[in-house]
Residue, then its C-alpha position, 0 to 999 in steps of 0.5 A: x498500500x502507498x502512504x500517499x493514499x490517504x492523504x488529501x493532494x495539496x492542491x485541494x486544501x489549499x483550495x478549502x483553506x481557501x474557502x473558509x478564509x472567504x468566511x472571516x468576517x471582519x469587524x468594522x472600524x467601530x467595532x474593533x475600536x470598541x474591542x480594542x479598549x474594552x480588552x487594554x481596559x481589562x487588562x489594565x483594571x486586571x494588572x491593578x487588582x493584582x498589584x493590590x493584591x500582592x503588596x498587600x499579601x508582602x504586607x502580610x507575609x513580611x508582617x507575620x514574618x516579624x513575630 
């Protein structure tokens, strides 16, 4: 048996890729801007929360270590 018998030719793979690429719906500029702002704002907020928790835990661990 040949190994190539079960594989699809590359040409059909590229046709399938092209067909799937055409199905992509790209967001408009307004939607993209809103989503980008939401991602950046969420990232900044989570960063601030993590930093606050880090400072609190560091202070708490230092207080425990001094006992």
